Steps between C-alpha positions, in 0.01 A plus 500: 500500500803429291699800385473403135155655498539836319329818620385598151267795545262585218562841337232766572425529125440134464290480818287792380433341160422157650271635760263624230424137406561331834386143545220526240615679189562380147374160388797443271833505690824526305700186445765413754816634343751340741757229451407139432521205740571135453201436729239629259462858625652842440650743749544879485855451624688174429545284806291727718135497619402867492228565752285807538344579838348779708700480822257678732279210590625313805517211572503412133754751363682786669841657532683479834851631564540547124418135416192354336307275745167330527315169428455567126862600443647208688272278300629666184855435612416126563345473156799662332730263688285206384524616144877561526465874449628814660234731651466869427220704660361833384270719708208705359137597568264203532258628233781485237624146567280307248575757232873460563479129461273526193757727330736200469809718553486614864442202717453124434247472791340699775465393864278741693224316679317524165154350497384315198219706336337485158615855426863412576476181301436703187853642534717230664498127562494368859676203656325263735402687817734478796290673775136590577408822681190701600412862545517694835342822613723718719404800718667702775469337836334805645228500229192375676264591205611224259489148638502142371123489537401831327776554249287408198264788573736746664759503229253499209416864548564804278800689621665206680853446369655153475870464423624226267804412292462618149428218258448245775213261553424697817417800276261278289346364823425850636354614174269204491397487870510862600376686186393808702839552663796679345794281409841658581773312310861501606807352328586260773372337818707707736353822362150359565575434866668842537191665339272334758721620781504862365116504469501496119265199511248345737611149423731305268458170318796270435586130506477310822864413546611855424248639748616263770867591444450875488266531801736289714808708411525849354132594542406340833246772565291357217283188510338241278125512557393251238647215294305429178552166326572565131735203430747699296765291327848654485701401197812594296426714195685391181515638151234338276759415234713304745292182589810297555596724790156469647533121483847505657384715791200281551728207536716689749197612705381133517842390603539772767160430639563128526837536665365739764680811377176696457375404852837596652479851335147545618608418857804733476279792392209412728262451212193289576 
């Protein structure tokens, strides 16, 4: 990705405060206090699209060789280019992203494979969706007890631990579908896969594309035993007081979809 993308890491104090509210906190976000734009929207930093992400979610967002990479972040760059803006990316825990955008002072938007949910819509606005994903259940390859046929009964047992990313739709899915099991939340997807490998959980639930990427690379001794169609729509989170920016990004998404940019990025990152 272009070197103009800044590695702006969120401070520990800010992350801690935002994590308390996550993607479903206050119903009344603060006004966007950034600079104005001739295009009908405001920005935290003049001439720059400030993007929050949680870069532990390949193939959507991750850090490689000190650079931000991934489908979401290249899409963010393409949108910034289309809007004539520089791009600056900051990294933080996923469950604080919506709160950071809602504050109106940290980031203009968040790209983080964020599913549109009613809870999140209370805190931020969402652009038109740019990708649809499903949930996947992952176990160790040598685990013969949990299969794609019996997972519904085998995992929904008291004492069974299921790893999820904190604040994710996977966490909500497990709470709803495996109420007897113990949910074990982690800050990022990598930690979930590592927890499964170290026997801290019997299974993990994450999004389909992430499961496919992780089990074919860093965690190839793990396997996807079940794909569950949930039709989750990924979107860009935008401050509620900045509808002009939502409209501008919607226009860019439509343009980048029509000209084939989105399909090219999906192919590049092996997203289906």
